[in-house]
matplotlib code that plots the C-alpha trace (Angstrom):
import matplotlib.pyplot as plt

x = [15.3, 17.3, 17.4, 20.1, 21.7, 24.5, 23.3, 26.2, 25.0, 21.3, 22.6, 24.3, 21.0, 19.1, 21.1, 21.0, 16.8, 17.0, 18.9, 15.8, 13.5, 15.6, 16.0, 12.0, 11.3, 14.0, 12.4, 8.9, 9.9, 11.5, 8.3, 6.3, 7.4, 7.0, 3.5, 2.0, 2.9, 1.7, -1.6, -2.8, -2.1, -3.9, -6.6, -6.9, -6.9, -9.7, -11.9, -12.3, -12.9, -11.5, -15.4, -16.0, -12.1, -13.4, -16.7, -14.4, -11.6, -13.9, -15.9, -12.6, -10.9, -14.3, -14.1, -10.6, -10.8, -14.1, -11.4, -9.0, -10.8, -12.4, -9.1, -7.4, -10.7, -10.6, -6.7, -7.4, -10.4, -9.2, -6.1, -7.7, -10.1, -7.3, -4.7, -2.4, 0.6, -0.2, 1.5, 4.7, 5.7, 8.6, 10.9, 10.9, 14.5, 16.7, 16.1, 18.9, 18.0, 16.9, 16.3, 17.5, 14.3, 14.2, 11.2, 9.8, 8.5, 5.0, 4.0, 1.6, 3.5, 6.4, 3.5, 2.4, 5.7, 6.6, 3.9, 5.2, 9.0, 11.7, 12.4, 10.3, 13.3, 14.6, 11.0, 10.9, 14.7, 13.5, 10.4, 8.7, 4.6, 3.1, 5.1, 4.9, 1.2, 0.7, 3.3, 1.3, -1.9, -0.8, 1.1, -2.9, -4.7, -2.5, -3.0, -6.8, -6.6, -5.1, -8.1, -7.2, -3.7, -2.7, -4.5, -1.0, 0.3, -2.8, -2.3, 1.4, 0.7, -1.8, 0.6, 3.4, 1.2, 0.5, 4.1, 4.4, 1.9, 3.6, 6.9, 4.8, 3.6, 7.4, 8.6, 5.8, 6.5, 9.4, 6.8, 6.0, 10.3, 10.3, 7.6, 9.4, 12.6, 10.9, 9.1, 12.1, 14.7, 12.6, 12.2, 15.8, 16.9, 14.2, 12.7, 8.9, 9.4, 9.4, 5.6, 4.9, 6.2, 4.0, 1.0, -1.4, -0.1, 0.0, -3.5, -5.0, -3.7, -4.7, -8.0, -8.6, -7.5, -10.4, -13.1, -11.7, -12.0, -15.3, -16.3, -14.4, -16.3, -19.4, -19.2, -18.9, -21.8, -23.4, -22.9, -21.8, -24.4, -23.5, -20.5, -18.7, -18.5, -16.4, -14.0, -13.5, -12.0, -10.5, -8.2, -7.4, -3.7, -2.7, -3.9, -2.2, 1.1, 1.1, 0.7, 3.3, 6.1, 5.0, 4.8, 1.9, 3.6, 4.6, 0.6, -0.4, 0.7, -1.5, -4.6, -5.0, -5.1, -7.9, -9.8, -10.3, -10.9, -13.9, -15.3, -13.9, -13.2, -9.2, -9.8, -11.4, -8.9, -5.9, -7.2, -8.2, -6.2, -2.2, -4.0, -4.9, -1.5, -0.8, -4.0, -5.4, -3.5, -5.9, -3.9, -0.7, -2.8, -4.6, -1.3, 0.0, -2.7, -2.8, 1.0, 1.8, -0.9, 0.8, 4.0, 2.4, 0.5, 3.7, 5.8, 2.8, 1.4, -2.1, -3.4, -6.6, -9.4, -8.5, -4.8, -6.4, -8.4, -5.0, -3.4, -6.4, -6.1, -2.2, -2.2, -4.7, -2.2, 1.5, 0.6, -0.3, 2.3, 3.4, 4.2, 7.6, 9.2, 11.0, 9.4, 7.0, 5.1, 7.7, 9.1, 5.6, 5.1, 8.4, 7.7, 3.8, 5.9, 8.1, 5.0, 3.3, 6.6, 6.7, 9.9, 10.7, 12.9, 10.1, 9.6, 12.6, 10.0, 7.8, 11.2, 11.1, 7.9, 7.5, 7.3, 4.8, 2.7, 3.7, 2.0, -1.0, -1.2, -0.1, -2.9, -5.4, -3.9, -4.9, -8.4, -9.0, -7.4, -9.9, -12.6, -12.8, -11.8, -14.8, -17.0, -16.1, -16.4, -20.0, -20.7, -19.7, -21.4, -18.2, -18.9, -19.6, -20.8, -17.7, -19.7, -20.2, -16.2, -15.4, -18.2, -16.8, -13.0, -14.1, -16.2, -13.1, -10.8, -13.2, -13.5, -9.7]
y = [12.1, 9.5, 7.5, 10.1, 9.2, 6.0, 2.9, 4.1, 7.4, 6.1, 4.5, 7.4, 10.0, 7.0, 6.5, 10.4, 10.6, 7.7, 9.8, 12.3, 9.1, 7.5, 10.5, 11.0, 7.3, 7.4, 10.6, 9.0, 5.9, 7.8, 9.2, 5.4, 4.3, 7.2, 8.2, 4.6, 4.1, 7.5, 7.2, 3.6, 4.2, 7.5, 6.1, 3.2, 5.5, 7.7, 5.2, 4.6, 1.5, -2.3, -3.0, -0.7, -1.0, -4.9, -4.0, -1.7, -4.3, -6.7, -4.8, -3.7, -7.1, -8.1, -6.0, -6.7, -10.5, -10.1, -7.8, -9.6, -12.7, -10.3, -9.3, -12.5, -14.4, -11.4, -12.4, -15.5, -15.2, -13.0, -14.5, -17.3, -15.9, -13.9, -16.6, -13.6, -16.1, -18.8, -18.5, -17.7, -22.2, -21.6, -24.2, -25.6, -24.2, -26.7, -27.1, -25.2, -22.4, -19.4, -15.8, -13.2, -13.2, -16.1, -16.8, -16.6, -19.2, -20.2, -21.7, -20.6, -21.1, -18.4, -15.8, -15.9, -16.1, -12.6, -11.2, -9.9, -8.5, -9.4, -5.5, -2.7, -0.6, -3.0, -3.6, 0.2, 0.3, -2.0, -0.3, -3.8, -2.5, -5.5, -5.5, -2.1, -2.7, -5.8, -3.5, -0.6, -2.3, -3.9, -0.4, 1.4, -1.5, -0.4, 3.4, 2.9, 0.7, 2.8, 5.4, 8.6, 7.8, 6.5, 10.2, 11.7, 9.0, 9.3, 13.1, 12.5, 10.3, 12.3, 15.5, 13.1, 12.2, 15.7, 16.7, 13.9, 15.4, 18.6, 17.2, 15.0, 18.3, 19.5, 16.4, 16.1, 19.1, 17.6, 14.8, 16.2, 16.8, 13.3, 11.8, 13.1, 11.4, 8.0, 7.9, 9.1, 6.6, 3.9, 5.3, 6.0, 2.1, 0.3, 2.4, 2.5, -0.4, -2.5, -2.0, -3.6, -6.9, -7.5, -5.6, -9.2, -9.1, -5.0, -4.8, -7.9, -6.8, -3.1, -4.3, -6.1, -3.5, -1.4, -4.3, -4.2, -0.4, -1.1, -2.9, -1.6, 1.6, -0.1, -1.6, 1.7, 3.3, 0.5, 1.6, 5.1, 6.2, 9.3, 10.6, 7.9, 10.8, 13.1, 10.3, 9.8, 13.3, 13.7, 10.4, 11.5, 13.0, 10.5, 8.1, 9.8, 10.2, 6.4, 5.3, 8.0, 6.7, 2.7, 3.1, 2.4, 4.2, 7.2, 8.4, 7.3, 10.3, 12.5, 9.3, 9.8, 13.6, 13.5, 10.8, 13.1, 16.0, 13.6, 13.7, 10.4, 10.9, 10.6, 7.9, 5.9, 6.9, 6.3, 2.9, 1.5, 3.1, 1.6, -1.9, -1.7, -1.0, -4.9, -6.8, -4.8, -4.4, -5.2, -4.4, -6.3, -9.0, -9.5, -9.0, -12.2, -14.5, -13.1, -13.1, -16.5, -17.8, -15.9, -17.7, -21.1, -20.5, -19.1, -22.6, -24.8, -25.7, -26.6, -25.1, -27.6, -25.2, -27.1, -26.2, -22.9, -22.6, -23.8, -20.9, -18.5, -19.7, -19.6, -15.7, -15.3, -15.7, -15.2, -11.8, -10.0, -7.3, -6.8, -2.9, -1.9, -4.8, -3.7, -6.0, -7.5, -8.8, -10.5, -12.7, -13.6, -14.6, -16.2, -19.0, -19.6, -20.7, -23.1, -24.1, -25.5, -26.3, -23.9, -23.1, -20.2, -18.7, -17.3, -14.4, -12.5, -12.9, -9.8, -8.2, -6.1, -5.0, -4.5, -1.0, -0.1, -3.1, -1.8, 1.6, 0.4, -2.1, 0.5, 3.0, 0.5, -0.2, 3.4, 3.3, -0.3, 1.3, 4.8, 2.9, 0.6, 3.4, 5.2, 2.0, 1.8, 5.1, 5.0, 1.6, 3.1, 6.5, 8.2, 9.7, 13.2, 14.7, 16.6, 19.9, 20.0, 19.3, 22.6, 24.8, 23.8, 24.5, 27.7, 28.5, 27.8, 30.3, 33.4, 32.5, 32.9]
z = [-3.5, -2.3, -5.4, -6.8, -3.2, -3.8, -0.6, 1.6, 1.2, 1.8, 4.5, 6.8, 5.7, 7.3, 10.3, 11.1, 10.6, 12.9, 15.8, 16.1, 16.5, 18.7, 21.1, 20.7, 21.7, 24.5, 26.4, 25.8, 27.1, 30.1, 31.3, 30.6, 34.2, 36.4, 34.1, 34.6, 38.1, 39.1, 37.2, 38.0, 42.0, 42.0, 40.3, 42.4, 45.6, 43.6, 43.3, 47.0, 48.5, 47.0, 46.7, 44.0, 42.9, 42.3, 39.9, 37.9, 37.8, 36.7, 34.4, 32.5, 32.0, 30.9, 28.1, 27.7, 27.0, 24.6, 22.4, 22.7, 21.3, 18.5, 17.6, 17.1, 15.4, 13.0, 12.0, 11.6, 9.8, 7.3, 6.6, 6.1, 3.5, 1.9, 1.4, 1.5, 1.7, -1.1, -4.0, -2.5, -2.2, -0.3, 0.9, 3.9, 5.1, 7.0, 10.8, 12.0, 10.0, 12.3, 12.6, 14.9, 17.0, 20.2, 20.8, 24.1, 26.4, 26.3, 29.3, 32.0, 34.6, 33.1, 32.2, 35.6, 37.1, 34.8, 36.5, 39.7, 39.6, 41.7, 42.0, 41.3, 40.8, 38.0, 36.6, 36.2, 34.4, 31.4, 31.0, 32.1, 32.0, 33.3, 36.1, 36.8, 36.3, 38.9, 41.7, 41.3, 41.6, 44.9, 46.3, 45.4, 47.2, 50.1, 49.7, 50.0, 53.0, 55.2, 54.5, 56.0, 56.5, 53.1, 51.5, 51.3, 49.4, 47.0, 46.8, 46.0, 42.8, 41.8, 42.0, 40.3, 37.2, 36.9, 36.5, 34.3, 31.9, 32.0, 31.3, 28.2, 26.8, 26.9, 24.7, 22.0, 20.7, 19.5, 17.9, 14.4, 13.5, 14.8, 13.1, 9.5, 10.7, 11.3, 7.9, 6.2, 7.2, 6.4, 3.0, 2.4, 3.6, 2.0, -0.5, -1.5, -3.9, -0.3, -0.2, -4.2, -3.0, 0.4, -1.4, -0.3, 3.1, 4.1, 2.1, 3.8, 7.5, 7.1, 5.5, 9.1, 10.7, 9.4, 9.6, 13.6, 14.3, 12.9, 15.7, 18.5, 17.0, 17.2, 20.5, 21.8, 20.2, 21.5, 24.8, 24.5, 22.2, 19.6, 22.0, 19.9, 17.4, 19.7, 20.9, 17.8, 17.1, 20.7, 20.0, 16.2, 17.1, 19.6, 17.0, 14.2, 16.4, 17.4, 13.7, 12.0, 15.1, 15.5, 19.0, 20.5, 24.1, 22.1, 22.5, 25.8, 28.0, 25.0, 25.1, 28.9, 27.9, 25.4, 27.0, 30.4, 27.6, 26.2, 30.0, 31.2, 35.0, 35.9, 38.7, 35.6, 32.8, 35.4, 36.1, 33.3, 30.3, 32.3, 32.3, 28.5, 27.9, 29.6, 28.5, 25.2, 22.8, 19.9, 16.9, 17.7, 18.9, 15.5, 13.9, 15.6, 14.3, 10.5, 10.5, 11.8, 9.3, 6.4, 6.8, 7.3, 4.1, 2.4, 3.5, 2.3, 5.6, 6.2, 9.9, 10.9, 12.4, 15.9, 15.0, 14.9, 17.7, 19.9, 18.4, 19.6, 23.2, 23.0, 21.9, 24.2, 27.3, 25.4, 23.4, 27.4, 28.1, 24.9, 25.4, 26.1, 24.7, 21.2, 18.8, 21.4, 18.4, 16.5, 19.3, 20.2, 16.7, 16.9, 19.6, 17.6, 14.6, 17.2, 18.6, 15.4, 13.7, 11.0, 10.2, 12.8, 9.9, 8.3, 10.9, 8.1, 5.8, 7.4, 8.9, 6.0, 5.9, 9.7, 10.6, 8.1, 10.1, 13.2, 12.4, 12.0, 15.0, 16.8, 16.0, 16.3, 20.0, 20.7, 19.6, 21.7, 24.6, 24.7, 23.7, 26.5, 28.8, 27.6, 27.9, 31.5, 32.3, 30.8, 32.9, 36.0, 35.2, 35.5, 31.7, 31.3, 28.0, 26.0, 25.7, 29.4, 30.5, 27.7, 29.1, 32.8, 32.1, 30.2, 33.1, 35.8, 33.6, 33.5, 37.1, 37.8]

ax = plt.figure().add_subplot(projection="3d")
ax.plot(x, y, z, "-o")
ax.set_aspect("equal")
plt.show()
């Protein structure tokens, strides 16, 4: 339909559609900070003691590190095998040619300092998920250490998390309209032709995503067995929501709800899932290596195996805490390009199709964190059979 509308008209229509999507995403962002804080504090408090908390935390971070390494490595391997950027033969731009994306600092010192919020109010106002998680962990541990005196605070956090999930239900009623508006706005401004221009890049990335999905679900099957099929069915809705809105955050509340319906205990889901949104963004991490190598290939720059290995180690740190930061993957990629002396202006190559790629990596983030949460619950003996959960809820409903 938009092909018959003048270019100026297309931009107006796209802007109008984008209002709906922007309002929906702002409503989601409004929920995220208090929901993450409340669920994480309640989850830590429900774990009961610092020994159990440490055990669950170690298992969670071990899975996150393994998944991160697999994601980053897979992105590099697929890009090296398919060579999506080879053949573009772009000239090296002048040294002063830059993109609109400012690279972030890549030092371990800055990353560690950024972990600790100067003010929790400021962190929540800016949706700094990583800082909110750190504060919530400290607060949750303190509440747990208080014993019986801390129980009212733990109960309050639990009630707040339930209230936020109820609010989420109201917001999610707008999801179908927001999804339609998001897709319409992108097609109106860029058209379907943009997909053909970057076919090998988009196709290669989605092939890598499918392989990553397979590896994650296979690992999940090894741990939780045939129940992985039920998990896939449960997370289908939040995965589609993340895909259509190109936002992992949009699916966070629904993912939490579906994991509990699957049989993951609230104490595990409330602890692992918020951490996953800072330390386990599998789709975003894989995109960082894949896109960086694509840009290097487009400029005819060959990276050696040791250089690629260095890139993987670098991204293991710099890719953390991307949730809640607009175009965070692009910022990390720009910084990586600068580190390896690849023209930073190369980021402009992927801007045109970044939305379509963001859809896939957002959905992958949901899948990765869902599998991680289910696996940790299984390791802790806190995973109830999906059908048993349904029977228990049906029994409670009948009694009432």
